[in-house]
N, C-alpha and C positions, 0 to 999 in steps of 0.2 A: 483492615476491613477488605483491601481488593485479594490480599491474600487468600481468606478465606472463601470469597465467593469463588478465586479460580481453582481453589480445593475443590469446594464443592461441586462446582461444572465438571470438573476432572472424573468425580466419582460418578458423578450422573451418567456421561458418555461411556465410562466404563461399566457402568451398568447396565446400557442401554447394548452396546457392542456383545456383552455377555450373553444378553437376551437373544440377540439376532444370531449369535455364532451357535447357542445352543439349539434355538430352536432347528436353524439350517444342519446342524449335525444330526438331532433326533430324525429330522427327515431324510436325509441320505442314510441313514441304518435302517428306517423303515424302507425304503426302496430297495436300498440293497438286500434285506431278507426277504420280500416280496417273492414267494416261490410258485409257478406255474403249475398247474395238475391239470394235464391234459386226457379228457377224458373222449372217447368214440364210443357212440352207444346207437342201439336201435330208433329209427324213429319214434317209435311207439313209448319211448322213455322220456321223450322230450321235456313233458309236462312234469312229471315228479321227477326227473333229473334237475330241472330247474329250481323245482322246491328244495331238493336236495341242496344243491349248489347254494342256493342263498342262505341254507340254515348252517353247512358247512362252511362258509367263509364267516358268518358271525362266530364261531366257536373256533375259528383260526384265521384270526384277522389277517395275517400277512401270506396268505394264501389265494392266488387268483384261479378260479377253477374254469378251465376252458374248454367247452362243450364241443363234440362235431357229430352231427346227428347223419344218419346214412340206412339203409336196408342193411340189416344184419349180416348179411355174405359181404356186403360194400367194404363196410365198417370195418370188417377182418381184414381184408384185403389191403387197406389200406397202411395196416401193420406189415400183412406178410409179403405183399406184392410190391405196394407204393413206394415204400420204406419208410413212413412215417413213422415216430415214437410216439408212444402213449402210455399213460400210465394207468389207467382203467381202460378195460373194455366189455360194454352190457352189451348181451344179445336177447333176440327175441327168442330164440330157439337155444337151448343150450348146449345141444349136442354139436352146434357148428364149433365150439370151441374147441374141444377134442379134436374133431376131424378135420380143423382146417388148421390148428394152432400148434397142437401137439408135435413132436416134442420140443421144435425150435421153439416156438415162440411163447409156450405156456405149459405148464404140467399140473394145472390144478384151475378148480372152477368150483363155484358154487352155485347151488339152484335156488332163487329166493323169490319168485312170484310167478302167477299164472295167470290166464285170460281167457276168452274164447271168441270166436269169431260169430258177428253179426251181420246185418245186411242195414246199413244207414242210410237216412235220407233226409230231405228237407218238407217238414209238413207241408208248407204253404207252396210250394216250386213243383214239387217231383211229382211226375205223371201219377195218377191213380194211388196217390200217398192217403186218400181216404179210404180207399178199398182192400188194400195190403194185408197182408195174415202172415201168421207162421204155416198154414196151412195151404195159402194159394200164392206166396211170392214169387215162386219159380214159373206162375202162368202168369205174371205181372212182368217179368222180367223177358218173356217170350213174347210179349206183345208188339206189335208196330210204333215204332217213334218210343220207344223206351228204350232209356240206353243206361248202361251200369259201367262199373269199372273194378279193378283190383291193381295191385303192385305186382312188378316185373317178378315171376318167380325164380329167374334166375340172378337176383340183384336180393331178395327180400322173404324170409320166411314168410310173412303176409300173405303173398302173393301164390307160393306153392302149396300152402292152405287153404287158400281161398277155392284153386280148383279142384284140392282134394273137395272139400266142402260140396261143390258142384256133384261130383262120384259118388260121395255118400248119400246126397241126396236123392239120387236115382235109385239107389238100395232101398232107403228108408220108405219113398213115398211109391215103391214099386211103379218107376216110371223111368224106362231104361231111355229115354229122349231128351232127358234134361241136360245131360252132360253134352249130347250132341246140338241139341238147340241153342245151348247156352255158350258153349265152348268151341266144338268142332267147326260149327258152322261161320265163327266169327273171329278165327285165329288160326295159325297154323300149329297148335298145340295137337298132337294125336294121343291116341290110347288103346293097349288091346288088354285083353282078360287070359287068364292060364288058372285053373284050376281053383278060380274063386278071386285071385288078386289079381287088382287091375294098376297096369303099371302105364301112368301118364308119363311121356315127352314131352318137355318144352324147349325148342331148339334156340338157336340164339335169337334170330328173326323171328319174331312170334306175328308179327304181320297181323295186327288186329284189325278189323273193318270199324274203321274210326267213327260210322254214323252208327254202329253198334254201341262198342267197347272202345273204353281207355283204358290205357296201361300206362303206368309210370312207375319211377323208380323205388320209390316207398309209398307205403299205404297213405302217410300223412299228405304227400304230395296232391291225393284225390281229395282232401278234406274240403279247401278252398272253394273248389268245382261245384261240390255240392251244396256248399252254403252261399255260393254265388246262383245258383241255378242252372248251371253249366252242363251238369250230370246230374242223372236222375238219383240211382242208387248204385251205393259200391259197398263191399266186401271190408272190414275193417275188424278190429279188436273194439270188443265191448268198451274198455277203458277208455279209449280215445274218443268214442263215439259220445262217451259220459263226459269227459273233459271238454268236449265241444258245442254240448249242449243238442244234439243232434240223435233226433227220435231212431228207433230202429226196432226192426222185425229179432225177436229173440228167437232164435233157431233152436229145435229139438235140439237134446243132449246128446242124442245117436251122431248126428252130424256137425257140432258146434266144435269139436276137438276139446273139451275141457273135462272131461268125465271119465277119471281112472276105470270106472266099471264098466266102459266102452270101449276099451282099450283093443280088444278085441275086433272088434269092429272096426273102429279108426286104421288098423294096421293091415285091412285089405286091399287098401289102394298106397301106392308109392307113387312117387314124382322124381324122375332122372332129370335133374338140368342141364344147361349146355356143357357145363363142365365137367360132366359125367357123371358125376356125384349122385347117389339115389335117397332120398329123405323117403320114410315109412312114417306112414298116418300115428300120431299117439297125441296124447295131451298135451296141450301147450305150456311150455315150462320155460322161463327165463334162466340166464345165466350170467355171472360176472365175473372176472378174473383181472390178475395184473398180468401183462405181458413180460415175457424175461429182460426186454430190453428195454425196458423202463428207464426214464431218467430219474427220477422220484419215486422207488418202488416201494418205499417205507410209506412217504404220505400218500400212496395210492392206496396202499393194504389200510390206512386211516379210513380213506373214502367208502372200501369196501366193507369195513367195520360199519361204518355210520350206515350206509343203504340197508345190509343185513341186519341191524340192530332195532333197536323198539324205534328210535325217532326215524328210520327207514320203513317200518312196518307202516308206523301211522300215517306217514306221507303217503304212501302207496293205498291203504285204507281210503283214505280221505279221497283219493283220486278215483276212485272207482275199479282200484286194480288189487286182487286180491295178491296178500303175502303169503310166502309158503314159513310156517313156522312150528318147530326151528327151522331153518334153511337147510339145506343139504348141501355136503361138501364132499367132493371126490378129486382124487390125485394126490400129489404131495401140498396139503392145504398147509398154510403157513400157520405157525404154535401161536400166534396172536389172533387169529379167527378161531381155533380149534373150540375155543370154550363156547361160542357162538352158534356152531353148525352142528347137524347129526351127521357124524362121517356116513359116508355111503356103505360101508362093511359093516356096520351095524345094524343091527334088526330093528327099524323104526320106519314107520310109513309116514311122512308130514301130510298135513293138511292145510289146505289154505285158511287164512285168519282174515278177517276184518275190523279184529277188535282188539288189535294190540295193546299194550299198557301205555300210558300219555307219560312219556320219558321229562324230565324235568331238563330245561336248557340252561348250562352256565352263562352267567351275563361276562362278556369279556372287560378285562379290566381297563378301566380310561388312562392312557398314556398323560404325561406331564407331572407327574407327582413331583419326582425327582427335581426337575426344573424350577417349580414353584417353591420346595424350598430353601435351592440354591440363592434365588432371586432374594426370598424374605432375610436370609443371612446376609447377604450384600446388602441390602437394606439397612439393615440392624449395622453392621459394618459403619455404613456411611454415616448411621446415625450417631457412634460414638466418637468417630473421627471429629464431627462436626461438635459435638459438644463440649470435646476436650480444647477444642480451638478456641469457641466460645469461652470455656472458662480462663484460658489464656490470654486471651482480650480483655478480660475484664480486670484480670490482676494487674495487664500493664496499664 
């Protein structure tokens, strides 16, 4: 009898040891297999990329998406100047990728979404919120006691697009004082005109008169100020205003940098930033790429595939930002992405879309099935051994 008890106890201990060891081993393997996916992106991509991160990690349980948000210029500089390693780069101005990253840090780009500039505010705390309209917004900003803001043109596309909007407004409303009253009088930014083209220069030191104008590194930095009532109005992307539930003035298409048909008007305004580069007014288009020095380039391309595919298109549409369907690829586009994009050399005009097809989302498999089978097998063996010992005891 004692012999059988000792044997049974030994088997139980062995089973428990196996379970603990198997569980530890499985956890160790999972920890070892987790891959970090580093994504640098524009501030205005924060909300859609947050959702993309969540869905991508469901599809790839052993991937940890690590995002870092900056103004697009600054995001690219993290890779090209600071020396950080990124697996994906998302910019609010696709043209920054070839101009700042080619050929050393990238050699392809996919254009995947659009946007437009609006003037957002707080309906309860912004001065004259009950009076502002698409026809009088610049008059409201001129008033004493009214404050407004935009992001740093030297670091963020929304910033140089905001000052472009102010000059385009002067042309559209036939009021040449708009740019002077809003920008020239309140910052160190300058402007000149030659043959109908307006050249704006944004120096390193912008020197905003803070009692009137607030300038932050990226556009989303101003959102909290407006939400708290610390700033009356700010120039921001439509998608960001919508994502934060802020009311906004829907600016005319001739000045909001959203319409291809007004491209000839937009290009009348150029901005020379502090680094000496010149940005010409054009419709807002976002771009994405995988840097050449990525640690996980295959995983980076997989994330890009997700963002520009049906799942990503649905996320952007749901978040109030129009995806480009199909997305447009230029440069040395990777083979695995070519089936999803329209190559730039091909004759095709991509169109923004807000109604992409809803994709099915695969469900990750639950781990632990193999361990369960092994435990069941061990318990079966234990049962047979105990049965045999019981039979021997009865014969004895």
